N, C-alpha and C positions, 0 to 999 in steps of 0.2 A: 501491499498499502506505499506510493508515495505524499509523501510529507508537503502538510498548505501552511502555504501563505498569512495563512487569515484562517481562520476559528471565530468564530459569533456565536453566541451560548446566549438562544433569546427565550425568553420563558413559556411565551403560547405563541403558535399561527399569529401570522401578522404582526406582531412587535418590531424583529428585526425589521421588518421591510417599512413603517412609520420610521424605526430611528439612524439606518443604517444602505438602507438599499442601494443609494445612491450611489455612495464610498463602493459598495458591493460593485457595482455594476461600472463603477471605473476603473476599480485595482483588475476583473474578471478584465479590460479591453486595454491595462496594461500587463497580461498575459501570467495574473495573478494567482491561484489559485486558492478557491474560497470553501470552505463547506459550515457547512448548520450541524446546535443542536439543540432540539426542538425541548424544552426539559418539559413540557405539559401540556397535554391533552386538545385544551379552551373550548373541552366539553358541556362549562357553564355559561359561555359566551353568545346567550339568545337572555331575552326580554319574552319570547312565547312560551308560554306552561306547557302546549301542544309536541314541541318537538322533543322527541326520544336522545339523548344524552350521548346515550353512545353511538346512535346517526352522525347526530354532531364532529365528535370526534374524529368518525371514517372521513366525514365531511373536512375539514379546515386538514388534514393531513395533506388529501388531493390538494386542496385548496396553496395545504406552503410547497408540495411536489410544484405545484404550475408557476405556483412564484419561483420559485425558487431557481429553473429548466429558465423562463425567460433571464432571469440576471444573470447566467452562465456558468450559478452555482453549482460544484463539481458532485458533492451528497449530502445531505440531508440526511439524519442520524436524531431517531427520534426518541423521547424515553420513557416515557406516559407515560409519566405521574401521575395525578387527579390535579385538574384546576380549583386551587386555591388551595390546595394539602402541603405544598413544598414547607416544605421545611429544612432548618442548620445540621444535619446531621454528618453523621461520617458513612455515611456510605451513597450517601446522591455527590458528595465531596469525593468522594474517591473513586463514582464514574466518571468523577469532567478527569478527576487526574485523570486516569485513564484515556482518555480520549484525546489530553492534551498530549499524552507520551506517546500515544498511539498514529498521531497529525501533524506532532512538534512544530508547531506554526509559531513565524515571530511575532504574532500580532490576534490581541484575544479582543475581542472583542462580545460586550458586555452595555446591561443596563447596569447603570449608577444606584446604589443602595446607599447614598448618600441625601436621596433628595428626601428635602423639609414633607415635610403636615400632608398633604394626600400621599400614598403610591398605593399602592397594587402591590401587596401584602408577597405576593409569586411575584414582586416584580427586587424587594428590597428582598428576601433570600437567594434567590439565584445571584446577584450582585456581588451577594458575598461571600455565598460561596463562591463562585469563580477568584473574587482576588484572591481570597486563600488559595487557593486548588492552583492559578495560578503559582501564586510565593505565600511561603516557603514549600509546599509542599510534594509541586512538578520539580520540581527544583531537586529536592530532597531522600537519594536516593533509603533512608534510613526513616519517611514515611510512607506509609504503608507495604510493608519489607515486602509482603505476598507481593505487586506488584511488583516489585520488582527480580523477585525469584521465579518469577511465567515472565520474564524475560523484556519487560514495560520501563527499555531504563528512563532513567531523572533524562528530563528536559526545562531548559529554560528560558520563558516566555521574552522577549524584547522589548515589549510593548503592550499596553492595553486600552484599548478605550474604550469610554463608557455615555450612552449617551444616555437623552431626558438628569442632566447637571443641571441645578443651579447655579456649578463655577464650572464655565464650559470656559474652555484655556486652548483649545486645538478649533479648528473652521474646514473640511473639504470641500474643494467648489463642485459643484454635483451641475454645474449649469448641462454641460453637456448632456450628465444623467440624470438631465431630472423626467423625461418622458420617460425613462424603463424604470424611476423607481414609483410614479403617479402606476405607468400599466400592471408590474409586479403588486402593489398593492388591491389595485382591480380584480387583481384573479380569488382574495377571498368575502369573495365576493357575495359570505354569510355574516360578515363584522360593515361589508360599507357600499354592500351593493343598492337599486331600489333609490328612490331618498336621499338615500344615506352618503349618494357618497357626492352628491355634491357641497354640501358644504365640508364635505370630509377634502376634499381635492382644496377648498377658498384656504380653511386652516395650516394643509400644507405649505399649496405654494408660500401662507406669509412666513407662515414659520421659516424656512427654507429662505426668503429673503432678509427677514429679521439675521441666521446665522451669522449671514455675509454680511450684514452694515459693517463697512468700515473697512474691507476685505475688496481686491479690485475684482470680483466678480460678481455677478447676479446673484447667484443662488450659491449654499451652504448648506453641509451638515455638522451642525455643534455637537464636540465631546469636551469629556476632563480627558487629556490624555498623560498618560505616564509608561516616565519611561525606566524598568526595571534594572538597574544597573548590580543589584548583590547577587 
């Protein structure tokens, strides 16, 4: 299995498209291999009491696969945890560590767990677990020694990018890939289809314009970026 340049770890199907799809499309166009890790099935993402959660989970996987294919993502790994059930456990962290050691990315992208006030719990937990998995667990051979015994060699990630941050310090120009971001997000029709698309599209462009303010490009995706030097 070939190493990946970028690993995107997303709490639910569609979160990565909201947070980083323009950047993902840009990285793929630059020849980088990108893999997705989707932590939950998103089966509670509906306000329709008639929807069967298992059916919604299956649909959302198909939507995520379609979005990833459109962006050029090399592989999508579904962990299939229950929506709204994520916890910061050694088992969850171990799964992320294993995947980091398998794909050996230079860059890991996920959601900022430190966003203040209103924030989805699955987002907070995902971000925190990924940060811990990146450093120091994936790096140290005595962290989860059973993984080392199974041949999963330690790996040091070079940088982490967090979307949804209250303290962004890094912005990627997605002017040329914004249309792909929109198209990928529209693959998630169960979430943004029908009359929900117009306000979503308006919000998406306004957010991209705001992220790019002060830069010499029109549309951007903002992240909190941390280089890992230890």
